[in-house]
C-alpha positions as CSV (number, residue, x, y, z in Angstrom):
1,M,97.6,136.6,90.6
2,T,100.9,136.3,92.4
3,T,102.5,137.5,95.6
4,D,105.9,137.4,97.2
5,A,105.3,134.4,99.4
6,A,108.9,134.3,100.4
7,T,108.4,137.4,102.5
8,L,105.6,135.7,104.6
9,S,106.3,133.9,107.8
10,H,105.2,130.3,108.3
11,E,102.5,131.5,110.6
12,E,101.1,133.9,108.0
13,L,101.3,131.2,105.3
14,F,99.5,128.7,107.5
15,L,96.7,131.3,108.0
16,R,96.4,132.1,104.3
17,I,96.5,128.4,103.3
18,R,93.7,127.6,105.8
19,A,91.6,130.5,104.5
20,L,92.1,129.4,100.9
21,K,91.3,125.8,101.8
22,K,87.9,126.9,103.2
23,E,87.2,129.2,100.3
24,M,88.0,126.5,97.7
25,N,86.6,123.5,99.6
26,A,90.1,122.0,99.2
27,L,91.6,118.9,100.6
28,I,95.4,119.0,101.2
29,L,97.1,115.6,101.0
30,A,100.8,115.2,101.9
31,H,103.2,112.3,101.9
32,Y,105.3,111.5,105.0
33,Y,108.5,112.3,103.1
34,T,107.6,116.0,102.7
35,V,109.0,118.7,105.0
36,P,107.5,119.1,108.5
37,E,105.6,122.4,107.8
38,I,103.8,120.7,104.8
39,Q,102.8,117.9,107.0
40,Q,101.6,120.3,109.6
41,V,99.2,122.1,107.3
42,A,97.9,119.0,105.5
43,D,94.5,117.5,106.1
44,I,95.8,114.0,105.6
45,V,99.4,112.8,105.8
46,G,100.0,109.2,104.7
47,D,101.8,106.7,102.5
48,S,100.8,106.0,98.9
49,L,97.9,103.6,99.7
50,A,96.4,105.9,102.4
51,L,96.6,108.9,100.1
52,A,95.1,107.0,97.1
53,R,92.2,106.0,99.3
54,A,91.8,109.6,100.5
55,A,92.0,110.9,96.9
56,E,89.3,108.4,96.0
57,K,86.8,109.2,98.7
58,N,86.3,112.8,99.6
59,S,83.8,115.6,99.2
60,A,86.3,118.3,98.2
61,D,86.1,120.3,95.0
62,V,89.9,120.8,94.9
63,I,92.7,118.3,95.8
64,V,96.1,119.8,96.6
65,F,98.7,117.0,96.5
66,A,102.0,117.6,98.2
67,G,104.1,114.7,97.0
68,V,105.6,113.7,93.6
69,Y,104.0,113.8,90.2
70,F,102.6,110.3,90.0
71,M,100.7,110.8,93.2
72,A,98.9,113.9,92.0
73,E,98.4,112.2,88.6
74,T,96.7,109.2,90.4
75,A,94.5,111.6,92.3
76,K,93.4,113.2,88.9
77,I,92.8,109.7,87.4
78,L,90.5,109.0,90.3
79,N,88.8,112.5,90.2
80,P,88.6,113.7,86.6
81,E,86.0,116.3,87.5
82,K,88.1,117.9,90.2
83,L,90.8,120.4,90.1
84,V,94.0,118.7,91.2
85,L,96.9,121.0,92.2
86,M,100.5,120.3,93.2
87,P,103.0,122.8,94.6
88,D,105.7,121.9,92.1
89,S,104.9,120.0,89.0
90,Y,108.6,119.3,88.5
91,A,108.7,117.1,91.6
92,G,108.9,113.9,89.7
93,C,109.9,110.4,90.7
94,P,113.1,108.9,89.2
95,L,111.8,105.4,89.9
96,A,108.7,106.1,87.8
97,D,110.9,107.7,85.1
98,S,113.1,104.6,85.0
99,C,110.3,102.7,83.2
100,P,109.6,104.2,79.8
101,A,106.3,103.1,78.3
102,E,107.6,101.8,75.0
103,E,110.4,99.8,76.6
104,F,108.0,98.4,79.2
105,R,105.6,97.5,76.4
106,A,108.3,95.4,74.7
107,F,109.2,93.8,78.1
108,K,105.5,92.9,78.6
109,E,105.3,91.4,75.1
110,S,108.4,89.3,75.8
111,H,106.4,87.5,78.6
112,P,103.1,86.6,77.0
113,G,100.4,85.5,79.4
114,A,102.0,87.2,82.4
115,L,99.9,89.3,84.8
116,V,101.3,92.8,85.1
117,I,101.4,94.2,88.6
118,T,103.0,97.6,88.9
119,Y,104.0,99.6,91.9
120,I,102.0,102.8,92.2
121,N,105.3,104.7,91.8
122,S,104.8,104.6,88.1
123,T,103.4,106.9,85.3
124,A,99.9,106.8,84.0
125,E,101.2,105.2,80.8
126,I,102.7,102.3,82.7
127,K,99.5,101.9,84.8
128,A,97.6,101.8,81.5
129,L,99.7,98.8,80.5
130,S,99.1,97.0,83.8
131,D,96.5,94.7,85.2
132,I,96.8,95.7,88.9
133,T,98.5,98.5,90.7
134,C,100.0,98.0,94.2
135,T,101.8,99.9,97.0
136,S,104.4,98.6,99.4
137,S,101.6,98.4,102.0
138,N,99.4,96.0,100.0
139,V,101.7,94.2,97.5
140,E,102.0,91.0,99.6
141,H,98.2,90.9,100.2
142,I,97.5,91.4,96.4
143,I,100.0,88.8,95.2
144,R,98.7,86.2,97.7
145,Q,95.4,86.5,95.8
146,I,97.0,85.6,92.5
147,P,96.9,81.8,91.6
148,P,100.4,80.3,92.0
149,E,100.5,79.1,88.4
150,Q,99.9,82.6,87.0
151,P,103.1,84.2,85.8
152,I,103.7,87.7,87.1
153,I,105.6,90.7,85.8
154,F,106.4,93.2,88.6
155,A,107.6,96.7,87.8
156,P,109.3,99.1,88.2
157,D,111.1,98.5,91.5
158,R,113.4,95.5,91.5
159,N,114.1,95.6,95.2
160,L,110.5,95.6,96.3
161,G,109.7,92.9,93.7
162,G,112.7,90.8,94.8
163,Y,111.7,91.1,98.5
164,I,108.2,89.9,97.8
165,S,109.4,87.2,95.5
166,R,111.7,85.8,98.2
167,K,109.2,86.1,101.0
168,L,106.4,84.4,99.1
169,G,108.6,81.9,97.1
170,R,107.1,83.3,94.0
171,E,109.1,83.8,90.9
172,M,108.4,87.0,89.0
173,F,109.8,88.8,86.0
174,L,111.2,92.0,87.5
175,W,111.7,95.3,85.7
176,Q,115.1,96.5,86.8
177,G,114.2,99.9,88.2
178,C,114.9,101.2,91.7
179,C,114.2,104.1,94.1
180,Y,117.5,106.0,94.3
181,V,116.8,106.9,98.0
182,H,116.4,103.4,99.2
183,D,118.9,101.7,96.9
184,A,121.6,104.1,98.1
185,F,121.7,102.6,101.6
186,S,124.9,100.5,101.8
187,E,125.3,97.5,103.9
188,S,128.5,98.6,105.5
189,A,127.2,102.1,106.5
190,V,124.0,100.7,107.9
191,L,125.9,98.1,109.9
192,E,128.2,100.8,111.3
193,A,125.2,102.8,112.5
194,C,123.9,99.6,114.2
195,R,127.3,99.1,115.9
196,K,127.2,102.7,117.1
197,H,123.7,102.2,118.5
198,P,123.6,98.5,119.6
199,E,120.4,99.1,121.6
200,A,118.5,100.2,118.4
201,E,116.3,98.0,116.1
202,L,117.2,98.3,112.4
203,I,113.9,98.8,110.5
204,A,113.9,99.1,106.7
205,H,111.6,99.7,103.8
206,P,111.4,96.8,101.3
207,E,112.7,99.1,98.5
208,C,116.2,98.7,100.1
209,R,118.7,96.3,98.8
210,Q,118.6,92.7,99.9
211,E,122.0,92.9,101.7
212,V,120.5,95.7,103.9
213,L,117.1,93.9,104.4
214,R,118.7,90.7,105.7
215,H,120.0,92.6,108.8
216,A,116.7,94.3,109.6
217,H,114.7,93.5,112.7
218,F,111.5,94.6,110.8
219,I,110.8,95.3,107.2
220,G,107.7,97.1,106.1
221,S,106.0,99.9,104.1
222,T,106.2,103.5,105.3
223,Q,103.0,103.1,107.2
224,A,104.0,99.7,108.6
225,L,107.4,101.1,109.8
226,L,105.5,103.9,111.6
227,Q,103.1,101.6,113.3
228,H,106.0,99.3,114.3
229,T,107.8,102.1,116.1
230,E,104.7,102.8,118.1
231,S,104.0,99.2,119.1
232,S,107.6,97.9,119.6
233,S,109.0,97.7,123.1
234,S,112.3,99.0,121.7
235,G,113.1,102.6,122.6
236,S,115.5,103.2,119.7
237,F,115.5,102.6,116.0
238,V,117.9,102.9,113.1
239,V,115.5,103.8,110.2
240,A,116.4,102.8,106.7
241,T,114.0,104.8,104.6
242,E,113.5,108.5,103.6
243,P,114.1,110.6,106.8
244,G,111.0,112.6,106.3
245,I,109.1,109.9,108.2
246,L,111.1,110.7,111.3
247,Y,108.9,113.7,111.9
248,E,105.8,111.6,112.3
249,M,107.7,108.9,114.3
250,K,108.9,111.5,116.8
251,K,105.5,113.1,117.0
252,R,103.8,109.7,117.8
253,S,106.5,108.4,120.1
254,P,108.3,111.4,121.6
255,G,110.1,109.3,124.2
256,K,111.8,107.2,121.6
257,T,115.0,107.7,119.6
258,F,115.1,107.6,115.8
259,I,118.4,107.5,114.0
260,P,118.3,107.9,110.2
261,A,120.3,105.2,108.5
262,P,123.3,106.6,106.7
263,K,123.6,106.4,102.9
264,D,127.3,106.0,103.2
265,P,130.0,107.0,105.7
266,E,130.0,110.6,104.4
267,N,126.3,111.1,104.0
268,P,124.1,110.7,107.1
269,F,120.8,111.0,105.1
270,S,119.4,109.5,101.9
271,V,116.9,112.2,100.9
272,C,114.2,112.4,98.2
273,T,115.0,115.8,96.8
274,Q,111.9,115.7,94.7
275,M,109.6,115.4,97.8
276,K,111.5,118.3,99.4
277,Q,110.6,120.5,96.4
278,N,107.2,120.8,98.0
279,T,107.5,124.0,100.2
280,L,104.9,125.9,102.1
281,E,105.4,128.9,99.8
282,K,104.8,126.8,96.7
283,L,101.7,125.2,98.3
284,Y,100.3,128.6,99.1
285,L,100.9,129.9,95.5
286,A,99.5,126.8,93.9
287,M,96.2,127.4,95.8
288,L,96.2,131.1,95.3
289,N,96.8,130.9,91.5
290,R,95.1,127.5,90.9
291,T,98.2,126.2,89.2
292,P,100.1,124.0,88.5
293,H,97.2,121.8,87.9
294,I,97.2,118.2,86.6
295,T,95.7,117.0,83.4
296,V,95.4,113.4,82.1
297,P,94.0,112.7,78.6
298,D,90.7,110.9,79.0
299,E,91.6,107.8,77.0
300,L,94.8,107.4,79.1
301,R,92.9,108.1,82.3
302,I,90.3,105.4,81.7
303,A,93.0,102.8,80.9
304,A,95.1,103.8,84.0
305,L,92.0,103.8,86.2
306,K,91.3,100.1,85.8
307,P,94.4,98.7,87.6
308,I,94.0,101.3,90.3
309,R,90.4,100.4,90.9
310,R,91.4,96.7,91.0
311,M,94.1,97.5,93.6
312,L,91.6,99.3,95.8
313,D,89.0,96.5,95.4
314,M,91.6,93.8,96.3
315,S,93.0,95.8,99.3
316,V,91.7,95.3,102.8
């Protein structure tokens, strides 16, 4: 069944989505980087860790995941019996795609005895080759639990791995992938924004380059950045992460000013185009037609589930 969703107003789409959600006993999950109208209709909006926890513990029959593919795939790994839908199955993650399974297998074999910790921004195949999964919210907490003599492989984001390595004084073997959104922030452009807004705190996600992070007043995961803007006495922030988070920041702190850090002098935003592929119309059609739905072969799912479960068990 299809319909011309493009002719429907946002208000009508909201009504139809809410009706379908009740009919299907569906839970709508959305990442902070999605467009505001997706965040408005979602039951839970969060970062990767919060969404993984929500995907693990719920009473829904259907999970609708507005994010990128690895997120919906993780929800399916945690809920093999449930229908997991996503608005656009082509909304992938270039960071996850930067770590092909066969190449990573060879990298792992070149460091025998190393414990493999992978960022949740990875494919099921990479998770299946891992010992523990992590997010930017819990990576420090997890690595602090690993004995200091234990060698660690960290993949796929070199910037996040490098940040944690420097902070904890812990050498790690880093896969050389990166998030194109965060890696694009240039030191010169960010410093120029800070000069234009001298009253503002620079806050940054640890997936940014080291030369950007060294100037930040605060470094943290998506959720940590959000919480910091609520608790900080500062009234203004230059925000070096995907600008979708500004919607929630403004919502929680309407009296404060949020300036997206520029990617370079000509580009005021560094946007995850894949997250923006999630639209209200696609969300409605996915629920209406019960597709695109996520499938994960059972053998792969079982192997990928182990490091995810270990992450959740090790997280506070």
